[in-house]
N, C-alpha and C positions, 0 to 999 in steps of 0.2 A: 852528835846523832840526835835527830828529831824523833819524838814519840808521836805516833798517830793512834787513835783509839777508835774502836768499833764497839757499840753497845748491842748486846744480843738479849732478846726477851722471848718468852714463851707465852703468847697471849691466849692460848687455849687450843684444844684439839691437837692436831699435828702441826699447827702453824708455828713458825719461827720467824721473828723479825730481826733485821740487822739495821741499825742506824749508823750511817757513815757519811761524814762530810755533809750533813743535812739531808741526805737521801735515805728513805726507808725502803728496804728490799724485804719482800716476804716470800717465804717458801714453805713447803710442807703439805699444803692442800693438793689434792689430786689434779686440779686444773692449773697448777703453777709449776714452773720449772723447779727441779730439785736443786739442792745446793751444788751438786756435781755438774748439773747442766749449766749453772751460772759460771762455774769454773771454765768449762769448755767454751761457753759464749764469751767470757772475758778474754780468753786466749785469741779467739777469732776476731773479735771486735777491736782488740788492742792492735793486732797486726793491720787490720783494715784502717784504723785511724792513722797509723804511720804512713800507709800508702796514700790516703786522702791528703794528709798534710804535705807529703812529698810532692804530689801533683799540684796542689794549690800553690806552693811556693814557686813552681815553674810555669804556672798558667797552663797546665795540661788538663784538658777536660776529663772528668771522671764518670760522666753519665754512661759510658759504654764499658767501663771496667767492672768486672765481676770477680768475686773471690769465693772460694769453696774450701772448707776444712774437712779433710777426710781423716777419720779416726779408725784405727785397726785394733779391734778388741780381741783379747785372748780369753775365752771363757774358762780355761783351766786356771789361769792366774787371777782372773777377774780384774784385769788391768788393760789399759790401752798400751800397746807396745810400740805404736808408731802413730804420729800425727803429721799429716802432710797438708800444708797450706798451698792452694793453687791460686795464682793470679791470672785471670784471663784478660789479656790486653787486646784492645782493638787493633786492626791492621795499621792504623795511622799513628799508633803510639811511637814516639821518637825512639829509634833503635839505640841511640847513645845512652838512654836512661833505663834500658831493660835490666841490666845487672844492678844498677843503683836502686831501682824500685824494690827488687828482691831484698837487698841489704836493708832498705828502710823497713820492710815488713818484719825482717828478722831482728830489728832493733827494739821491738816491742818489749816493754818492761815485764809483762807476764812471762814471756818466753825467757828473758834474761834471768828471772827468778827461778824458773824451772831448771835452767842450765847451771845456775850457781845458787843453790837453795840457801835461804837464811836458816840460822839455828832456830829451832822451834821447841817449845816445851809447854806442858800443861801443868798448872799449879792450882792449889786450893788457897783461897783467901777468905778471911772472915766475912760473913754476910752482915748486912746492915740490919739493926733491930727494926722490927715492924712498928709502925706508929699506932 
């Protein structure tokens, strides 16, 4: 099993930064996506990347393909109870690949982790002494 790490920092105000694989993502300010927005964006863009790669491997143009993620929120539970990913294909999309492109979108790693969640825990570790 390989370990991957993400470093989280609190640079001030409501801002939170996450450094992961050399990319810094920031959330918390009112003009930025929330952490949960990033989760939903990750789900949508992960499926979209699978559709993009599927089409590229088969030389299928993607300029007329559109995708939409619909999320159905229950205010009583404060949870999304259903998420539907729509793939809008142009009329000239090869019929023989319609089911396969859906399977490609459904193979997204974010989706797979939701359907088969990893074990998660939160622990306390000693802080480093300040210099």
